[in-house]
C-alpha positions in Angstrom: -21.7 46.2 76.6 -25.0 44.6 77.4 -28.6 45.0 77.6 -30.5 47.9 76.0 -27.4 50.0 75.1 -26.2 47.2 72.8 -29.8 46.9 71.4 -29.8 50.7 70.6 -26.3 50.8 69.1 -25.9 47.5 67.4 -29.1 45.5 67.0 -31.6 48.2 66.4 -30.0 49.4 63.1 -30.0 45.8 61.8 -33.6 45.4 62.9 -34.6 48.6 61.2 -33.0 47.4 57.9 -34.9 44.1 58.1 -38.2 45.9 58.8 -37.7 48.4 56.0 -36.9 45.6 53.5 -40.0 43.8 54.7 -42.2 46.8 54.3 -40.8 47.4 50.8 -41.4 43.8 49.8 -44.9 44.0 51.2 -45.6 47.2 49.2 -44.3 45.5 46.1 -46.6 42.6 46.7 -43.8 40.1 47.3 -45.4 38.6 50.4 -43.0 35.7 50.8 -40.0 38.0 50.8 -41.8 40.4 53.2 -42.6 37.6 55.6 -39.0 36.3 55.5 -37.7 39.8 56.4 -40.2 40.2 59.2 -39.1 36.8 60.6 -35.5 38.1 60.6 -36.6 41.3 62.2 -38.4 39.2 64.9 -35.3 37.4 65.8 -33.4 40.7 66.1 -36.1 42.5 67.9 -37.7 40.0 70.3 -36.0 41.4 73.4 -37.4 44.9 72.8 -41.2 45.2 73.4 -41.9 47.8 70.6 -39.7 46.0 68.1 -41.2 42.6 69.0 -44.8 43.9 68.6 -43.9 45.7 65.3 -42.5 42.5 63.8 -45.7 40.6 64.7 -47.9 43.4 63.5 -46.3 43.2 60.1 -46.5 39.4 60.0 -50.2 39.8 60.7 -50.5 42.2 57.8 -48.8 39.7 55.5 -51.2 37.0 56.8 -54.1 39.2 56.1 -52.9 39.9 52.6 -52.5 36.2 52.0 -55.9 35.5 53.5 -54.1 33.0 55.7 -56.5 32.6 58.7 -54.1 30.4 60.6 -51.4 33.0 60.4 -53.8 35.7 61.4 -55.0 33.9 64.5 -51.4 33.0 65.4 -50.3 36.5 65.0 -53.1 38.0 67.2 -52.0 35.7 70.0 -48.4 36.5 69.5 -49.1 40.2 69.5 -50.7 39.9 72.9 -47.8 37.8 74.1 -45.2 40.2 72.7 -46.8 43.2 74.3 -47.1 41.5 77.7 -44.3 38.9 78.0 -41.3 40.3 76.1 -39.6 41.6 79.3 -40.1 38.3 81.1 -39.0 35.6 78.6 -38.7 35.1 74.9 -37.5 31.9 73.1 -34.2 32.9 71.5 -34.1 32.6 67.7 -37.8 31.9 67.3 -38.9 33.3 64.0 -42.3 34.3 65.2 -44.5 32.8 62.5 -47.6 30.8 63.2 -45.9 27.9 61.5 -43.6 27.3 64.5 -44.5 26.8 68.1 -44.5 30.1 69.9 -42.3 29.0 72.8 -39.7 27.0 70.8 -36.1 28.3 71.0 -34.5 28.0 67.5 -31.0 28.4 66.2 -30.0 31.9 65.1 -28.7 32.1 61.6 -25.0 33.0 61.3 -25.6 36.3 59.6 -28.0 37.5 62.3 -25.8 36.3 65.2 -23.4 39.2 64.7 -26.1 41.7 65.5 -27.3 40.1 68.8 
């Protein structure tokens, strides 16, 4: 199977687990764990516009909670790009944080590879 049917059946449930874990960590005040989960969700969801935007939205929320203005600025730019460019091209494996170049492809961790 390919395309969006694989996303809905295989990748989306894994993305949802990462997002839920990230939101729970955020609510508990564990911002490092939250951000790490949202990075993982970003890798899984970057080919679906809504999932891609949601991952960046939560990364922005972590950046705001940390008062990390570099992350905030980077996430605003990435939100716009995710909303407008996801269907055109995304750098595979990119974790989505402002600490990495937005267009740099990155290796996908072994445990996430099974869901893509």
